[in-house]
C-alpha positions as CSV (number, residue, x, y, z in Angstrom):
1,M,0.6,30.7,51.4
2,S,-0.1,27.5,53.3
3,A,1.7,26.4,56.4
4,K,5.4,25.9,56.2
5,P,6.5,22.5,55.1
6,H,8.0,20.2,57.8
7,L,11.7,19.9,57.0
8,A,14.4,18.2,58.8
9,S,16.9,20.5,60.5
10,L,19.7,19.0,58.5
11,V,19.7,17.4,55.1
12,R,22.5,15.2,53.9
13,L,23.1,15.5,50.1
14,G,25.4,13.1,48.3
15,T,28.3,14.6,46.2
16,R,30.3,13.3,43.3
17,N,33.0,12.0,45.6
18,S,30.4,10.4,47.9
19,E,31.2,12.9,50.6
20,T,28.4,14.7,52.4
21,R,27.7,18.2,53.3
22,T,25.2,20.0,55.5
23,I,22.8,22.6,54.4
24,C,21.1,24.9,56.9
25,R,17.4,24.6,57.5
26,R,16.9,28.2,56.4
27,C,18.4,27.7,52.9
28,V,16.4,24.5,52.3
29,Y,13.2,26.4,53.3
30,K,14.0,29.3,51.1
31,N,14.6,27.0,48.0
32,T,11.4,25.1,48.8
33,R,9.4,28.3,48.9
34,L,10.7,29.3,45.5
35,F,9.8,26.0,44.0
36,S,6.3,26.1,45.6
37,T,5.8,29.6,44.4
38,G,6.8,28.6,40.9
39,R,4.2,25.8,40.9
40,I,1.5,28.3,42.1
41,I,2.3,30.8,39.4
42,R,2.1,28.1,36.7
43,Q,-1.1,26.8,38.1
44,E,-2.6,30.3,38.2
45,N,-1.6,30.9,34.6
46,S,-3.3,27.7,33.5
47,D,-6.5,28.1,35.6
48,D,-8.4,29.6,32.6
49,S,-8.5,26.4,30.7
50,S,-7.7,22.7,31.1
51,P,-4.5,21.2,29.6
52,V,-6.6,19.5,27.0
53,E,-8.4,22.7,26.0
54,S,-5.1,24.6,25.9
55,T,-3.6,21.9,23.6
56,A,-6.7,22.0,21.4
57,A,-6.5,25.8,21.3
58,R,-2.8,25.8,20.4
59,T,-3.4,23.2,17.7
60,A,-6.3,25.3,16.3
61,N,-4.2,28.4,16.3
62,A,-1.1,26.8,14.9
63,L,0.1,28.1,11.6
64,P,0.2,25.6,8.7
65,T,3.6,24.0,8.2
66,T,3.1,22.1,4.9
67,V,1.6,22.8,1.5
68,R,-1.2,20.4,2.3
69,E,-2.1,22.2,5.5
70,L,-1.9,25.6,3.7
71,L,-4.2,24.5,0.9
72,L,-6.7,23.3,3.6
73,T,-6.6,26.7,5.3
74,K,-9.7,28.7,4.4
75,N,-8.9,31.8,6.4
76,D,-6.4,34.5,5.4
77,I,-3.1,34.6,7.2
78,K,-1.4,37.9,7.4
79,D,2.4,38.0,6.9
80,Q,3.0,34.7,8.8
81,A,2.2,32.0,6.3
82,A,5.3,30.1,5.3
83,V,6.2,27.1,3.1
84,K,9.4,25.2,2.6
85,G,9.6,23.3,-0.7
86,W,10.8,23.0,-4.2
87,I,10.1,25.2,-7.1
88,Q,8.1,23.2,-9.6
89,T,7.5,26.0,-12.2
90,I,8.5,29.7,-12.3
91,R,7.5,32.5,-14.6
92,K,9.5,35.7,-14.4
93,Q,7.8,38.8,-15.9
94,K,8.8,42.4,-16.0
95,G,6.9,43.5,-12.9
96,V,6.0,40.3,-11.1
97,C,7.2,36.7,-10.7
98,F,4.9,33.6,-10.3
99,A,6.1,30.3,-8.9
100,T,4.5,27.0,-7.9
101,V,5.9,25.3,-4.8
102,T,5.5,21.7,-3.7
103,D,6.9,19.9,-0.6
104,G,5.6,16.3,-1.2
105,S,2.8,16.5,1.3
106,T,0.5,16.6,-1.7
107,A,0.9,16.5,-5.4
108,Q,-0.8,19.9,-5.6
109,T,1.2,23.1,-5.4
110,V,0.9,26.5,-3.8
111,Q,1.1,29.5,-6.2
112,V,3.5,32.2,-4.9
113,V,3.4,35.8,-6.1
114,M,6.7,37.8,-5.6
115,T,8.7,40.6,-7.0
116,P,11.3,40.0,-9.7
117,E,14.0,40.7,-7.2
118,Q,12.7,38.1,-4.8
119,G,12.4,35.5,-7.5
120,S,15.7,36.3,-9.3
121,A,17.7,33.4,-7.8
122,L,14.9,30.8,-8.0
123,T,14.9,28.1,-10.7
124,I,13.0,24.9,-11.4
125,G,14.0,22.3,-8.8
126,A,15.5,24.8,-6.3
127,A,14.6,24.5,-2.6
128,A,13.4,27.6,-0.9
129,K,11.5,29.0,2.2
130,I,8.9,31.6,1.4
131,T,7.1,33.6,4.0
132,G,4.2,36.0,3.4
133,S,0.4,36.4,3.4
134,W,-2.0,33.7,2.5
135,Q,-4.9,35.4,0.7
136,E,-7.6,35.2,-1.9
137,S,-6.4,34.9,-5.4
138,P,-7.7,37.5,-7.9
139,V,-7.8,34.8,-10.6
140,K,-9.5,31.8,-8.9
141,K,-9.5,29.5,-12.0
142,A,-6.1,28.1,-11.1
143,Q,-6.2,28.3,-7.3
144,Q,-8.6,29.9,-4.8
145,K,-5.8,31.3,-2.7
146,E,-2.2,32.3,-3.2
147,L,0.9,33.2,-1.2
148,L,2.0,36.8,-1.5
149,A,5.7,36.6,-0.6
150,A,7.2,39.0,1.9
151,D,10.5,37.1,2.3
152,V,12.1,34.5,0.0
153,K,15.1,32.5,1.1
154,L,17.0,30.2,-1.3
155,L,18.0,27.0,0.5
156,A,19.5,25.0,-2.3
157,E,20.3,25.8,-5.9
158,S,19.2,23.8,-9.0
159,D,20.8,24.2,-12.4
160,P,17.9,24.6,-14.8
161,G,20.1,23.6,-17.8
162,T,20.8,20.1,-16.4
163,Y,17.7,19.4,-14.3
164,P,16.0,16.4,-16.0
165,L,12.4,17.2,-14.9
166,Q,11.6,20.2,-17.1
167,K,8.1,21.7,-17.5
168,K,7.0,19.2,-20.1
169,S,5.4,15.8,-20.4
170,H,7.6,12.8,-19.4
171,T,6.7,9.2,-20.2
172,F,6.7,6.6,-17.5
173,E,9.4,4.8,-19.5
174,Y,11.7,7.8,-19.4
175,L,11.1,8.4,-15.7
176,R,12.0,4.8,-14.9
177,T,15.5,5.6,-16.2
178,I,16.0,8.2,-13.4
179,P,14.3,6.5,-10.4
180,H,16.1,8.7,-7.9
181,L,14.5,11.8,-9.5
182,R,11.2,10.2,-10.8
183,L,9.9,10.5,-7.2
184,R,9.6,14.2,-7.7
185,S,7.0,13.9,-10.5
186,S,3.4,14.6,-9.5
187,T,2.2,11.1,-10.2
188,S,5.0,9.5,-8.1
189,R,4.2,11.9,-5.2
190,S,0.5,11.0,-5.4
191,I,1.2,7.2,-5.4
192,L,3.6,7.5,-2.5
193,Q,1.0,9.4,-0.5
194,L,-1.6,6.7,-1.5
195,R,0.9,4.1,-0.3
196,S,1.3,5.9,3.1
197,T,-2.5,6.3,3.5
198,A,-3.1,2.6,2.7
199,L,-0.5,1.5,5.2
200,S,-2.2,3.6,7.9
201,Q,-5.6,2.2,7.0
202,I,-4.4,-1.4,7.1
203,S,-2.8,-0.9,10.5
204,T,-5.9,0.6,11.9
205,Y,-8.2,-2.1,10.5
206,F,-6.1,-5.0,11.9
207,T,-5.6,-3.3,15.2
208,T,-9.3,-2.7,15.5
209,N,-9.9,-6.4,14.8
210,S,-7.4,-7.7,17.3
211,F,-4.6,-8.7,14.9
212,A,-1.0,-8.5,16.0
213,Q,1.5,-7.0,13.5
214,V,4.6,-9.3,13.3
215,Q,7.9,-9.3,11.4
216,P,8.7,-12.6,9.7
217,P,12.1,-13.3,8.4
218,I,13.3,-12.4,4.9
219,L,16.0,-15.1,4.8
220,T,14.4,-18.5,4.7
221,S,15.4,-22.1,4.1
222,S,12.1,-23.1,2.4
223,D,10.4,-22.3,-0.9
224,C,6.8,-21.7,0.2
225,E,5.2,-21.7,-3.2
226,G,7.3,-24.7,-4.4
227,A,7.8,-23.1,-7.8
228,G,11.6,-22.9,-7.5
229,E,11.7,-19.3,-8.6
230,V,13.8,-18.1,-5.7
231,F,17.0,-16.0,-5.2
232,A,19.7,-18.0,-3.5
233,V,21.7,-16.2,-0.8
234,T,25.5,-16.5,-0.6
235,A,28.3,-14.5,1.0
236,S,30.3,-12.0,-1.1
237,D,33.0,-14.6,-1.7
238,R,30.3,-16.8,-3.4
239,K,30.6,-19.5,-0.8
240,P,27.7,-20.8,1.2
241,F,27.3,-18.8,4.4
242,F,24.7,-21.0,6.2
243,T,24.7,-24.8,6.7
244,D,21.6,-25.3,4.6
245,P,20.6,-23.5,1.4
246,V,19.1,-20.1,2.1
247,Y,16.8,-18.0,-0.1
248,L,15.1,-14.7,-0.1
249,T,11.5,-15.3,0.9
250,V,8.8,-15.8,-1.7
251,S,6.1,-15.6,1.0
252,S,5.9,-15.2,4.7
253,Q,3.0,-17.6,5.0
254,L,4.7,-20.6,6.7
255,H,6.3,-18.4,9.4
256,L,3.1,-16.6,9.9
257,E,1.3,-19.9,10.6
258,A,3.8,-20.5,13.4
259,M,3.1,-17.0,14.8
260,A,-0.7,-17.4,14.4
261,L,-0.5,-20.6,16.5
262,A,1.1,-18.5,19.2
263,M,-1.0,-15.3,18.9
264,S,-4.2,-16.4,17.1
265,K,-4.4,-13.5,14.6
266,V,-1.3,-12.0,12.9
267,W,-0.5,-9.9,9.9
268,C,2.6,-8.4,8.2
269,M,3.6,-6.2,5.3
270,S,6.8,-7.7,4.1
271,P,9.1,-7.5,1.0
272,T,8.9,-10.6,-1.2
273,F,11.3,-11.8,-3.9
274,R,10.7,-14.0,-6.9
275,A,13.2,-14.9,-9.6
276,E,10.7,-14.7,-12.5
277,K,12.2,-13.6,-15.8
278,S,8.9,-11.9,-16.7
279,D,9.0,-8.5,-18.3
280,T,5.3,-7.6,-18.1
281,A,3.3,-4.8,-16.5
282,R,2.2,-7.2,-13.8
283,H,5.5,-8.5,-12.5
284,L,8.3,-7.3,-10.2
285,N,11.2,-9.3,-8.8
286,E,10.9,-7.4,-5.5
287,F,7.4,-6.4,-4.2
288,Y,5.4,-6.2,-1.1
289,M,2.8,-8.6,0.2
290,L,0.2,-7.9,2.8
291,E,-0.3,-11.3,4.5
292,A,-2.4,-12.5,7.4
293,E,-3.0,-15.8,9.2
294,I,-5.9,-16.6,11.5
295,A,-6.1,-19.5,14.0
296,F,-9.4,-21.0,15.3
297,V,-11.2,-20.4,12.0
298,E,-14.7,-21.9,12.4
299,D,-16.5,-20.8,9.2
300,G,-13.8,-21.9,6.7
301,I,-12.8,-19.7,3.8
302,E,-15.9,-17.6,4.2
303,E,-14.4,-16.2,7.4
304,V,-11.1,-15.5,5.7
305,M,-12.7,-13.9,2.7
306,N,-14.6,-11.6,5.0
307,V,-11.3,-10.3,6.4
308,V,-10.0,-9.7,2.9
309,E,-13.1,-7.7,1.9
310,G,-12.9,-5.7,5.1
311,V,-9.2,-4.7,4.8
312,V,-9.5,-3.8,1.1
313,K,-12.6,-1.7,1.7
314,S,-10.9,0.0,4.6
315,I,-8.0,1.1,2.3
316,V,-10.5,2.5,-0.3
317,H,-12.5,4.3,2.4
318,G,-9.4,5.9,3.6
319,L,-8.6,7.1,0.1
320,V,-12.0,8.6,-0.8
321,N,-12.4,10.2,2.7
322,N,-9.0,12.0,2.2
323,E,-10.1,14.9,0.0
324,V,-6.5,16.1,-0.7
325,L,-5.3,12.6,-1.8
326,K,-8.5,12.0,-3.7
327,K,-7.9,15.3,-5.7
328,D,-4.3,14.4,-6.2
329,L,-5.2,11.1,-7.9
330,L,-8.0,12.5,-9.9
331,T,-6.3,15.7,-11.2
332,R,-4.6,15.3,-14.6
333,R,-1.5,17.4,-15.2
334,S,0.8,17.9,-18.2
335,D,3.2,15.3,-16.9
336,D,0.5,12.7,-16.4
337,I,0.7,10.2,-19.3
338,G,-0.9,6.8,-19.3
339,L,-3.3,7.3,-16.4
340,L,-6.9,6.1,-16.2
341,E,-9.5,8.8,-16.8
342,P,-10.9,10.3,-13.5
343,K,-14.5,9.1,-14.0
344,Q,-13.2,5.5,-14.7
345,L,-11.0,5.7,-11.6
346,E,-13.9,6.8,-9.4
347,K,-15.9,4.0,-10.8
348,R,-13.3,1.5,-9.6
349,W,-13.4,2.9,-6.1
350,D,-17.2,2.8,-6.1
351,G,-17.2,-0.8,-7.2
352,I,-15.1,-1.8,-4.2
353,I,-17.0,0.2,-1.6
354,N,-20.6,0.2,-2.7
355,M,-21.2,-2.9,-4.9
356,P,-21.7,-6.5,-3.7
357,W,-18.7,-8.8,-4.0
358,R,-19.8,-11.9,-5.8
359,R,-18.5,-15.4,-4.7
360,I,-18.5,-18.2,-7.2
361,T,-16.7,-21.6,-7.3
362,Y,-14.1,-22.5,-9.8
363,T,-16.5,-25.0,-11.4
364,Q,-19.1,-22.2,-11.8
365,A,-16.4,-20.0,-13.3
366,I,-15.5,-22.6,-15.9
367,E,-19.1,-23.0,-16.9
368,A,-19.4,-19.2,-17.3
369,L,-16.4,-19.2,-19.5
370,K,-17.6,-22.1,-21.6
371,N,-21.0,-20.3,-22.1
372,A,-19.1,-17.2,-23.1
373,V,-17.1,-19.1,-25.7
374,K,-20.3,-20.7,-27.0
375,R,-22.1,-17.4,-27.3
376,G,-19.1,-15.9,-29.1
377,E,-19.1,-18.7,-31.7
378,E,-22.8,-18.2,-32.3
379,Y,-22.3,-14.5,-32.7
380,K,-19.5,-15.0,-35.2
381,A,-21.6,-17.5,-37.2
382,R,-24.5,-15.0,-37.4
383,A,-22.2,-12.2,-38.4
384,A,-20.6,-14.4,-41.1
385,S,-23.9,-15.4,-42.6
386,A,-25.0,-11.8,-42.7
387,M,-21.8,-10.5,-44.2
388,N,-20.8,-10.2,-47.8
389,P,-19.4,-13.6,-48.9
390,N,-16.3,-11.8,-50.3
391,Y,-15.4,-10.3,-47.0
392,K,-12.0,-11.6,-45.9
393,G,-11.7,-9.9,-42.4
394,T,-12.4,-11.3,-38.9
395,H,-15.4,-10.8,-36.7
396,E,-14.4,-9.2,-33.4
397,V,-16.4,-10.5,-30.4
398,T,-17.0,-8.1,-27.5
399,W,-17.6,-9.5,-24.0
400,D,-21.2,-8.5,-24.0
401,Q,-21.6,-10.8,-27.1
402,G,-19.6,-13.6,-25.8
403,A,-15.8,-14.4,-25.8
404,D,-13.1,-15.6,-28.1
405,F,-10.3,-16.6,-25.7
406,K,-6.8,-17.3,-26.7
407,F,-6.5,-20.2,-24.2
408,P,-9.1,-23.0,-24.4
409,V,-11.4,-23.5,-21.5
410,E,-11.6,-26.8,-19.6
411,W,-12.0,-28.0,-16.0
412,G,-8.6,-28.4,-14.4
413,M,-6.9,-25.6,-16.2
414,N,-5.2,-22.6,-14.6
415,L,-7.3,-19.5,-15.2
416,Q,-5.4,-17.2,-17.5
417,S,-5.4,-13.4,-17.2
418,E,-8.0,-13.1,-20.0
419,H,-10.3,-15.5,-18.2
420,E,-9.9,-13.6,-14.8
421,K,-10.6,-10.2,-16.4
422,Y,-13.7,-11.6,-18.2
423,L,-15.1,-13.0,-15.0
424,A,-14.5,-9.8,-13.1
425,H,-16.2,-7.8,-15.8
426,I,-19.2,-10.1,-16.5
427,V,-19.8,-11.8,-13.1
428,G,-18.6,-9.0,-10.9
429,N,-20.2,-6.2,-13.1
430,G,-17.4,-3.8,-12.0
431,A,-17.0,-5.2,-8.5
432,P,-14.5,-7.7,-7.1
433,V,-15.2,-11.4,-7.5
434,F,-14.1,-14.3,-5.3
435,V,-13.4,-17.6,-7.1
436,T,-13.3,-20.5,-4.6
437,D,-12.6,-24.2,-4.5
438,Y,-10.0,-24.7,-7.2
439,P,-8.9,-28.2,-8.3
440,K,-6.5,-29.8,-5.8
441,Q,-3.7,-30.4,-8.4
442,L,-3.5,-26.7,-9.2
443,K,-2.7,-25.5,-5.7
444,P,0.2,-26.0,-3.2
445,F,0.5,-28.9,-0.8
446,Y,-0.5,-27.0,2.3
447,M,-4.0,-26.2,1.3
448,L,-6.9,-28.0,3.1
449,P,-8.9,-30.4,0.8
450,N,-12.6,-29.9,0.8
451,E,-14.7,-32.7,2.4
452,S,-16.0,-35.4,0.0
453,N,-19.5,-33.9,0.3
454,S,-18.2,-30.5,-0.8
455,R,-16.6,-31.7,-4.0
456,D,-18.0,-30.4,-7.3
457,E,-20.9,-32.1,-9.1
458,E,-18.7,-34.7,-10.7
459,G,-16.9,-35.6,-7.5
460,R,-13.6,-34.0,-8.5
461,E,-11.2,-33.1,-5.7
462,T,-11.0,-29.4,-4.8
463,V,-9.3,-27.5,-2.0
464,A,-10.7,-24.8,0.4
465,C,-9.1,-21.8,-1.3
466,F,-9.9,-18.6,-3.2
467,D,-8.6,-15.9,-5.5
468,L,-9.9,-12.4,-5.6
469,L,-10.3,-10.9,-9.1
470,L,-10.5,-7.2,-9.9
471,P,-11.9,-5.7,-13.2
472,Q,-9.2,-4.9,-15.8
473,V,-6.6,-6.5,-13.6
474,G,-7.5,-10.1,-12.7
475,E,-6.1,-12.0,-9.6
476,I,-4.8,-9.8,-6.8
477,V,-5.4,-11.9,-3.7
478,G,-4.9,-15.6,-2.9
479,G,-5.9,-17.4,0.2
480,S,-6.9,-20.7,1.7
481,M,-7.5,-22.9,4.7
482,R,-4.4,-24.7,5.7
483,E,-4.0,-28.4,6.2
484,H,-3.8,-28.7,10.0
485,R,-3.6,-32.5,10.4
486,Y,-0.1,-33.9,10.7
487,E,-0.6,-37.2,8.9
488,M,-2.6,-35.7,6.1
489,L,0.0,-32.9,5.5
490,E,2.9,-35.4,5.5
491,G,1.1,-37.7,3.2
492,E,0.3,-34.9,0.7
493,M,4.0,-33.8,0.7
494,K,5.0,-37.4,-0.2
495,R,2.3,-37.8,-2.7
496,R,3.5,-34.7,-4.5
497,G,6.9,-36.3,-4.9
498,M,8.7,-34.0,-2.5
499,S,12.2,-35.3,-1.7
500,E,13.2,-36.5,1.7
501,E,15.6,-33.6,2.0
502,S,12.8,-31.1,1.2
503,I,10.5,-32.7,3.8
504,K,13.3,-32.6,6.3
505,Q,13.8,-28.9,5.7
506,L,10.1,-28.4,6.4
507,G,10.2,-30.6,9.5
508,W,9.5,-27.5,11.7
509,Y,6.4,-26.7,9.6
510,L,5.1,-30.3,10.0
511,E,5.8,-30.2,13.8
512,L,3.4,-27.3,14.1
513,R,0.6,-29.9,13.5
514,K,1.7,-32.1,16.4
515,W,0.6,-29.9,19.3
516,G,-2.6,-27.8,19.4
517,C,-2.8,-26.9,15.7
518,A,-6.2,-25.2,15.5
519,P,-7.8,-24.8,12.1
520,L,-5.9,-22.1,10.2
521,G,-6.6,-19.9,7.3
522,G,-4.8,-17.0,5.7
523,F,-4.2,-14.9,2.6
524,G,-1.8,-12.7,0.7
525,I,-2.6,-9.5,-1.1
526,G,-0.3,-8.2,-3.8
527,F,0.0,-4.7,-2.3
528,D,1.7,-3.1,-5.3
529,R,-0.9,-4.5,-7.7
530,L,-3.7,-3.2,-5.5
531,L,-2.1,0.3,-5.5
532,A,-1.8,0.2,-9.2
533,Y,-5.5,-0.6,-9.6
534,L,-6.5,2.2,-7.1
535,A,-4.2,4.8,-8.7
536,G,-5.2,4.0,-12.2
537,V,-1.8,3.1,-13.6
538,E,-1.3,0.2,-16.0
539,N,2.2,-0.8,-14.9
540,I,3.0,-2.0,-11.4
541,R,6.5,-0.4,-11.7
542,E,4.9,3.0,-11.2
543,T,3.7,2.1,-7.7
544,V,7.2,1.3,-6.3
545,A,9.8,3.9,-5.5
546,F,12.7,1.9,-6.8
547,P,11.3,-1.0,-9.0
548,R,13.3,-4.1,-9.6
549,W,12.4,-6.3,-12.6
550,F,14.2,-8.7,-14.8
551,D,17.6,-7.4,-15.9
552,R,17.0,-4.0,-14.2
553,C,18.0,-2.9,-10.8
554,L,18.9,0.8,-10.9
555,C,20.0,2.7,-7.8
């Protein structure tokens, strides 16, 4: 051992009552030697490998702790494989018992083989811990490997007579009536895992690109969209709680602009509330928006659209590179009703990742729609002339032949869902499509007008904005450059007929333009709509754990 440490002859140690006591030099030296020896022993035991290598080795040798990890384990595990989860199905035979177990880490299940005695207490929905051997399955059609149980421990009972999720098909409509239990269905588990993966990808993308994640307020004194579809906030006694009227936010944009002018690039994932009395597959009253704002934008909306394309592609890359999640979303089970076919779903993912995203102006979109109507009328005329004159039916027009829209097409109109879906199908050819430069009167007051030399061919006023359209879905992202000049923004608010009280409430937003307001741009992505598209579900309500829509707020 090395030379003795130099210690003071006397060491004064504080006690609880602030008194002091003396310890002899021999005792201190003895204790020091023990401590030093302990360090030497630990060092000698770790000399064979570095701490990093030891950690890696321990990780590599660690036993799987979830169903997902177990399914990814290719090697056999003798006697020590264990899963904790819920019994999804169980078949009890005379000499053997089969059960499938899930724990939510994946929508897939582990097949467990046990004796009738071991499975006697297990029922559908019961929670259990099962330990045994992970080994090759003699029947590989269902699963390559299975868990041969050595020990089964029932953790929580489930009455099979009253459990609502029996081994049969359940419609989405029925499952929405039991939202607290709907989450246990295979589809819900898959979508919740997709949601988690997407959030991770989003965070990674923005962190890599130097965005700061922020948390804007949910209570606000302004109606960002100006549509008046807001939930007013009052105290439980129905009396106003704040001095000014307060609402649940419809968008975090205005507050994000203030944050961007402090931090340059910011993003948030925040709940949003709109008091729309819409009972459609596309609408919720509480939903999540992925929003971002960027200061010092030099290339206009092109720069903002590049960020949108980057973050959406990042989400889909994370999905397709996650083999377990990918299989979860593509596998069709008995309780999967109303989902897109796997080949069509993969085509959606491929369209986002591998196909070019078209960018057209609103004016070009209107021309494409008018041409589609014209071709549709010509097709119907040809079909009518070739048809038996006594035929009383109608002539259906497919999109490849033209279009027969319910809403007439003219410049200055709001694009309807049927128009958006047509553009995504024909112009995008299966890939997303950006539509830019909408008429000024269609968009909110805060959007930056295009310069006079950037107006459409007839000189009509447009704003620097865009919508992103997806096939079969339509609009899913909206964004724009923001008006960053004080006088222009104030003038536009007055021109729109906003009351003095409304302008006063937005005084803080106007003030942002007084001091160092660099050119701003931003966007908002309907996160739940995007997930519905990626998961292949028609109704946005299936993407949310506890959906709230008009007249319905269960749990």
